[in-house]
C-alpha positions as CSV (number, residue, x, y, z in Angstrom):
1,X,31.8,-11.6,-19.8
2,X,29.3,-9.6,-18.2
3,X,26.8,-7.4,-20.1
4,X,26.9,-3.8,-18.8
5,X,24.0,-2.5,-20.5
6,X,21.5,-6.2,-19.4
7,X,23.2,-5.1,-15.3
8,X,21.9,-1.2,-16.0
9,X,18.6,-2.4,-17.2
10,X,17.8,-4.9,-14.7
11,X,19.3,-2.6,-12.0
12,X,17.2,0.3,-13.2
13,X,13.5,-1.9,-14.3
14,X,13.4,-3.8,-10.9
15,X,10.5,-3.5,-8.8
16,X,10.8,-0.8,-6.1
17,X,9.8,-0.9,-2.4
18,X,7.9,2.5,-1.5
19,X,7.3,3.6,2.1
20,X,4.9,6.4,3.3
21,X,5.3,7.0,7.1
22,X,4.8,9.8,9.3
23,X,2.4,11.3,11.3
24,X,0.5,13.5,8.8
25,X,-2.2,12.9,6.8
26,X,-2.1,11.3,3.5
27,X,-0.3,8.0,3.5
28,X,-2.9,5.6,2.5
29,X,-4.0,8.4,0.0
30,X,-0.7,8.3,-1.5
31,X,-0.4,4.6,-1.8
32,X,-3.8,4.6,-3.3
33,X,-2.8,7.2,-6.1
34,X,0.2,5.1,-6.5
35,X,-1.9,1.8,-7.0
36,X,-4.5,3.8,-9.2
37,X,-1.3,5.1,-11.4
38,X,0.1,1.6,-11.6
39,X,-3.4,0.0,-12.7
40,X,-3.4,3.0,-15.3
41,X,-0.8,1.0,-16.6
42,X,-2.3,-2.4,-16.8
43,X,-1.0,-3.4,-13.4
44,X,-2.9,-5.9,-11.3
45,X,-2.6,-4.3,-7.7
46,X,-3.8,-5.7,-4.0
47,X,-3.9,-3.7,-1.4
48,X,-3.8,-5.5,1.9
49,X,-5.3,-2.9,4.9
50,X,-3.8,-4.2,8.1
51,X,-6.2,-2.5,11.6
52,X,-9.1,-1.3,9.2
53,X,-12.4,-2.7,8.9
54,X,-14.6,-0.2,8.1
55,X,-15.5,0.4,4.4
56,X,-13.8,3.2,3.2
57,X,-14.6,5.1,0.1
58,X,-11.4,3.5,-1.4
59,X,-12.8,-0.2,-0.9
60,X,-16.3,1.2,-2.4
61,X,-14.6,2.4,-5.6
62,X,-12.1,-0.4,-6.1
63,X,-15.5,-2.8,-5.9
64,X,-17.7,-0.7,-8.1
65,X,-14.9,0.4,-11.0
66,X,-11.7,-1.3,-10.9
67,X,-13.1,-5.1,-10.3
68,X,-10.2,-7.2,-11.5
69,X,-7.4,-4.6,-11.4
70,X,-7.5,-3.5,-7.9
71,X,-8.3,-5.8,-5.3
72,X,-8.8,-4.6,-1.6
73,X,-8.4,-7.0,1.2
74,X,-9.2,-5.5,4.9
75,X,-7.7,-7.4,7.9
76,X,-9.1,-5.6,10.7
77,X,-12.1,-4.4,12.6
78,X,-14.3,-1.4,12.8
79,X,-12.4,-0.5,15.9
80,X,-9.5,0.8,17.3
81,X,-7.1,-1.6,18.4
82,X,-5.3,-0.8,21.7
83,X,-1.4,-0.8,21.4
84,X,-0.2,-2.4,24.6
85,X,-3.2,-4.5,25.0
86,X,-4.2,-5.4,21.4
87,X,-7.3,-8.2,21.6
88,X,-6.7,-11.7,20.2
89,X,-8.7,-10.8,17.3
90,X,-6.5,-8.0,16.3
91,X,-3.6,-10.2,16.1
92,X,-5.0,-12.7,14.5
93,X,-6.7,-10.8,11.3
94,X,-3.1,-8.9,11.3
95,X,-1.4,-12.7,10.9
96,X,-4.0,-13.6,8.2
97,X,-3.0,-10.3,6.4
98,X,0.4,-11.0,6.7
99,X,-0.1,-14.2,5.4
100,X,-2.3,-13.4,2.7
101,X,0.7,-10.7,1.8
102,X,3.4,-12.9,1.6
103,X,1.2,-15.9,-0.8
104,X,0.4,-12.4,-3.1
105,X,3.7,-11.4,-3.1
106,X,5.0,-14.9,-4.3
107,X,2.1,-15.6,-6.8
108,X,3.5,-13.3,-9.6
109,X,-0.7,-12.2,-9.9
110,X,0.4,-8.6,-9.2
111,X,2.9,-5.8,-10.3
112,X,2.2,-4.0,-7.2
113,X,1.0,-5.2,-3.6
114,X,0.4,-2.6,-0.9
115,X,0.5,-3.3,2.5
116,X,-1.4,-0.4,4.2
117,X,-0.8,0.5,8.0
118,X,1.8,-2.6,7.9
119,X,4.2,-0.2,10.0
120,X,1.3,0.5,12.9
121,X,0.9,-3.2,12.9
122,X,4.4,-3.6,13.4
123,X,4.5,-0.9,16.3
124,X,1.6,-2.6,17.6
125,X,3.3,-6.0,17.8
126,X,0.4,-7.5,15.9
127,X,3.1,-9.0,13.2
128,X,6.9,-9.4,13.7
129,X,9.5,-7.7,12.0
130,X,11.3,-10.3,10.7
131,X,8.1,-11.5,8.4
132,X,7.9,-8.3,7.0
133,X,11.6,-8.1,6.5
134,X,11.0,-11.5,4.6
135,X,8.3,-10.2,2.6
136,X,10.7,-7.4,1.4
137,X,14.0,-9.4,0.6
138,X,12.1,-12.4,-1.0
139,X,10.0,-10.1,-3.3
140,X,10.1,-10.9,-7.0
141,X,12.2,-8.5,-8.8
142,X,9.3,-7.1,-10.9
143,X,7.1,-6.4,-8.1
144,X,6.7,-3.2,-6.6
145,X,5.5,-3.1,-2.9
146,X,4.2,-0.5,-0.8
147,X,4.6,-0.2,2.4
148,X,2.4,3.1,4.7
149,X,2.0,3.8,8.1
150,X,3.2,6.1,11.0
151,X,6.4,4.5,12.9
152,X,8.1,2.7,10.0
153,X,11.1,0.6,11.4
154,X,14.6,1.7,10.6
155,X,15.2,-1.9,9.1
156,X,12.0,-1.2,6.7
157,X,13.5,2.8,6.0
158,X,17.0,1.1,5.2
159,X,15.9,-1.7,2.5
160,X,13.3,0.7,0.7
161,X,14.1,2.6,-2.5
162,X,12.3,5.4,-1.5
163,X,10.8,6.5,1.5
164,X,8.7,9.6,2.2
165,X,7.2,11.5,5.7
166,X,4.3,13.2,5.5
167,X,4.5,15.6,8.3
168,X,1.5,17.0,9.8
169,X,1.7,20.5,10.0
170,X,-2.3,21.6,10.5
171,X,-5.0,19.3,10.9
172,X,-8.8,20.4,10.5
173,X,-9.3,17.9,14.2
174,X,-7.9,20.7,16.0
175,X,-10.5,22.9,14.7
176,X,-13.3,20.6,16.1
177,X,-13.9,19.1,12.7
178,X,-14.7,15.7,12.9
179,X,-14.2,13.0,10.5
180,X,-16.1,12.6,7.4
181,X,-16.9,10.6,4.2
182,X,-14.5,11.0,1.7
183,X,-12.0,12.6,3.5
184,X,-10.8,10.4,6.5
185,X,-12.8,7.4,4.7
C-alpha cells in the first residue's frame, strides 16, 4: 500500500534545480544570494565559477568570512574566452570544472552546488550539454543545484524547477561608466 503522505513529503522536500539566465546583470549575484541563504540555514555550499579567474569580491568574502561553509572554485582565466575559437586552456579548465561538479554533486558533502556561468560554457562549447544534463538527472534527491549564465539551453530549462530570466533594461556601461570593484567584480 502506497503512503500518500510520504509521497507528498518527498515531492515537496526534494532538492531543486534553479536556473538564472538572461542578458541582464545579476545572475551570479542572485545565485550567490541563494547560496548565502542556504549557508544561513547550516548548509555547506560549493560554487564553481566557469570561465572566471579574477578574484571577484564574492571569492574574497567566502575565503575571509565563510570558510568551511561556502567554498568557491574558479575554473577559468582572468581573460575573455573567444566564443568561436576558445583556447585549449579554456576548454581544459571548463572540463576540469565539470569533472569537479560531477564529483561534488555525487559526494554528499554539499547541500547546494552552484554552477556559475555553466550556460555560457555550454554555449561556447567548452563542455557538453549531455554531461550537464547527466549532473541534473543524477543529483542526489536532497541536493539543490543552481545553474547560471546567459543562453540557458531549452533542455536545461525543461529540467529545472525554477527559471528566472534577468533582462537588461538599462546598464551603466551605456553611460560610459566602467566596471568597478563591488559592482561587477
